[in-house]
N, C-alpha and C positions, 0 to 999 in steps of 0.2 A: 423401478423395478419392473422388469417385462412379466409377460404371462408366464413364459416358460423357462424351466431352470437353465437350459443349454444356451438360452439368449442372455442370460443374466452376465453382466459384466464380470469377468474372472472365473466364470464357473470351469472353462477348460482347464482351470488351473486347479480345480479340487484334487485334494491329494487323498488317492486311494492307497491305504496301507496293507489291509490282507482282505482276502476273497476266499471263501471256501464254499465248495458244490457238494450237495448231496441229492440223492435220487429218491422222489416222493412218489410211491405208486398209490393206488386205490386199494386199502385193504379188504372191501367188499369182493373185488375181482381177483383178491389173491395175488396182489402185484406187491413187490418187495419194497421194503424201506433200505436203502444203501448209503452208509455213512462213510465219508473221507475221513481220513486220519490226520491229514494236514492240509494247511491252504495251499491254493496254487501258488506255483512259482511264476514270478510277472517280470521276467527280465527284459521282455520286449516293450518298449515305449508306446509303439504304435498299438498292441494289443491292449496295453493298460488303458490307452486314451479311448479306444472303441468299447472297452467295457464300462469306463466312466460314463460316456454317451448314452450306451445303451440302458444303463442303470438310471440316468438322471433326466434325460431328455422330455419325458412325458408328463411330468409334475406340474402342477399348478400351485405355485407357492403362496398363493393367497387362501387357498382352500385348506385349513387347518383342523385336523383332530387331536383327540387325545385319549389315551388309555384309560379305561373306566372297569370299576368293578362293584357289584351290588352293597358289599360289606367294605372292603378293604384293597385299595388299590394294589397293594404289594401281592394279592391274591391273583391277579391278572398275569397269567403264565408269561406272555410276551414281554409284559412291562418288566417283570421279576428278572428274567434272563437277560434282557437288554440292560437292566442296572448292574447287573452283575458284571458284563463286559466292559460296561465304561468306568467301574470302579477299580478292575483289575483286569488287564489287557491279557495276563497270563492264562485265563480261563475262557478264552475265546472258542477255542475248539470243542471243549466240554460243553460250553452252553449252547453252541450251535447244535450239537447233538441232540440237546433239550428241545430246542426251538423245532427241529426236524422231528423228532418224535411226536410232539405235540401236534403239529400240522399234520403228519400221518393219521393221528387218531382223529382227525376232524375232517378228512378225506374221503368220506364213508358214501357222500351222495352219488347217484348212479352217473351223473354227469360229470362229476369231477375227473379231469384227466390226469394221467401220469405226466411227471416233468421234473426238472431240475431247481431245486431250491438254491438259490445264492444268497450268502450271508456277507456283507461286505463292510468293513471299517474305514472310514475317512477320518484322517487326522484334522482335516479343516475343510470346511465347505462353505460357500456364502450363505447368508440366512440373516434377514432383518437388517440390513446394513452392515454387518459383522462377518466374522467367520466363526464357527464352532465345529467341535467334533460331532459325528453323526454315524448311526448305525442303518445300513440298508439292508432289507430282507426282501427278496424277489423272487418269483417263481415264473420259469417259461414253460407253457403247454403246447403253444402251436409250432408245428413244423412246416417248413416250405421247401419245396423242391429247387435245387440249383443244379445247373449243369457247369462241369468242371472240364476244361479243355487241356491236354498235356501233351507234349512231344512223344512220340514212339518211333525211334529211329529218324527216318527221313521224312516221316509224315506226322500227323497230329491225330490224337484220338478223343473222344469225348465220352463222358459218363456222366449219370446223374446221382446227386447226392443230397441227402436231407439235412437240414440246418435250421439255424435260428435266424431270424430277420433281425438286425439290432436296431431296426427303427421302429419296432412293434414289441413294446414292453406288455405282458399279458397281465402281470399282476406284480405291485409292488409297495414298499413303505419305506419312507424316510424317517427316522427317529432322531431328532435333534435334541442335543445335551444342553436342555434349558427345559425351565419350569418343570423340574424333577417331581416334586412334591404334588403337582396339578395332574400328573400323568404325561409329562413330556409334551413337546408340539410335534405333532407327527403329519406328514403328507401320505396320501394314499392314492393308489391307483389300482382298478380292477375294470380291464378292459375285454375280459373274457367271461363268459357265464354272468352275464348281467341280470339275468331272471332272479327273481325273488327267491326262488328255491336253491339256489345255488351260490347265494352269496356267503359261503362259508369263509371267505378271506378276511372280509370286513367284520362280518358279525360273531362267528365262531371261533377263529384263529385269532385275528387281532384283538377283538372287543373294543373297538374306538366309537367316539361320538364326535360330531363336529364341535369345534371351538366355538363357544358363542362370541362372537366379535362381529363388527359390521358387515364383513363379507359373508359370513354364515348367514346373518338375519336377512341381509338384501338378496342372497342368492335365493335362500329358501323361501321367503316370501313371494317372490317373483314365481317360483315354481309353484308354490300353492296357487296363486293368482290362475296362472295358466291351466294349472289341472281343473280348478273350480269352474273356470269359464267354458273350457271345452268338454268338461263332463255333467257336472252338477247342475250348472246353470241352464243347459239346454234341456236338461232331463226333468227340472222342477218348474220350468217357465216356457211359456209358448213364445221364443224369439226367435227371430230369422237369422240367417247365417251373418248378413250385414250387421245386425245387432250385437252379435257375439264378436265379430271383428273391431266393432267400434268400442265394446268394453275392452277387450285386450289392448286396443291402441291408448285408450285412456288411463288403463293401468299403466303401462309402459312409459306414457308422457309424465306421469306423475313421479316416477323414478328418476326421470332423466332431467326433470326442472327442480325436482326439490333437493335440499341439502340433509334434512331429516325426514324420516318417516314417523307418522303418528297414525294410529288406526282409526282414530274418530274423524280426523280430517279425512283420511283415506276414503272412509265410508260414505262422508257427506260429498265429497267433491266428486268421486269416481263412482260408486256404486247407486248412490241416491235413493234408491226405493228402499223403505224400511224392511219390507218382506224378503227382498233380496239381501240387505244387509244381516238380517237373522238367519238367513239359509247359509250365508257366507261364514259367520262365526260358528255355527255350528259344524261346517265342513272344516274349519282350521282347526277345532278340536280333534276331530276324527283324523285328519292329516297328521298333526303332531304326535297323537297317540300310536299311529300306525308304523310311524319312523321314530319312535322312541326319542325325541327331542321337541324343544320348546323354542318357538319364534317370539321374540319380545314385543311388545306392541308400540315402542318407540326405540327407535336407534337412528346412527348416522349411516346415510344411504352410500355405500361403495361403489364408486364408478367402473371398477372392473367386473364386478358381479353384473352390473346392469348391460355392460358390452357383451359378457358371456350369454345371459338370457335372451338379450335381444334376437339373436340369430334364431331362437325358437319361437319367437312371437310372430305367427305368420298372418299378414294382412290382405292375404288374396282371396277373393270371391270367385270360385270357380264355376261359371254357368255352362252345364253339358260339356261338350268338348270344343265348344266354339270360342268361348270367350273367357279371359282372365282379367278382372278388374282389381287393380291395387286400391285400397282403401287406406288413406293416410288420415283423414279426420273428416269433420263437417258430416256427419251422418245425416245431419237435418237437410242436407242438399241432395238426398237419396230419397226415391218414391217407388214402393214397391207395389205392383198391382196384378191383375189377371185380366187378359183380353179373351172374352167369351167368341169372338169370331175366329180366332186362331187357335183356341184352346191351350193358350201358352201364358206362362208367368213373364212379367217384365220388370225391367227397374229404370225409372226416368232419373237422370242425373242433370243437375243444373251446374252451370259454370260460367264464368266470364269471357276466358280465352282459351283457345286451342293452341297447344305447343307441339 
């Protein structure tokens, strides 16, 4: 199974049965909530195909979430409305009105933009080797300017129009009709307003948490390592940039070469120093608490999560504006010093062959 839904075998054949659109404003700016009374009429096969691609292309099918609630999952509004639709398709419009009203009530932050809410029902969609029903909830907030050329008599005229780029989904979630009692399995996208103060889509509206599987654990642990090494490690200990890159490389190499993660083994083989290990463990607790999830101490390593995170593990040592040194390993073959004659720092690199 590939990374993006649209590239999955058969995704272009996903069956989109109903779509309804509502306008969601920001109540603090006195913007309105406008509800449609019936779904869109989709007689044009090309438009239906374009909508399906717009809705589905941006999701990572490995990164799964589930609806949660402190006391009772049925009190999670989006979970409850979604379940009503799955159990009785005749209440589709009524329940989408409730979804729209709930999202409107959560759209009070000053940075939340007005936009369209799409609620789409899929009769079948590829998932985990089979097909299942799914409900999609999407919001478009961004507008782009397009030029439209049209004939006028014997000439052509051009005007500008604003519209939605079907290659850029702002916010969305797909709820798969599976694992109902556990809060369903859900995919989430939030490409706009990623700052913590505006993540109303994930935290306030959907109220979802990552599904605790091997992908989640691998992805979050690598994110934890990167944040620790980039921030806490350099603040608490006197280390050079090359030492920092070396620890990043050793962390990534561990995940690339092992099939299972064990926190004690990782601490021993990668971090080494007891005082750094203690600081790392303290940072892990804060990291989990601030994000409201727990990362297991032992789990199977998921290669797709490793490939995803590898892109953000930078191994480039930048020296002023003159040199970029790529460090892939063997920190012991680098020596840092200071030249009193020139008043400049230097690195001495030992190697066997020049390529």
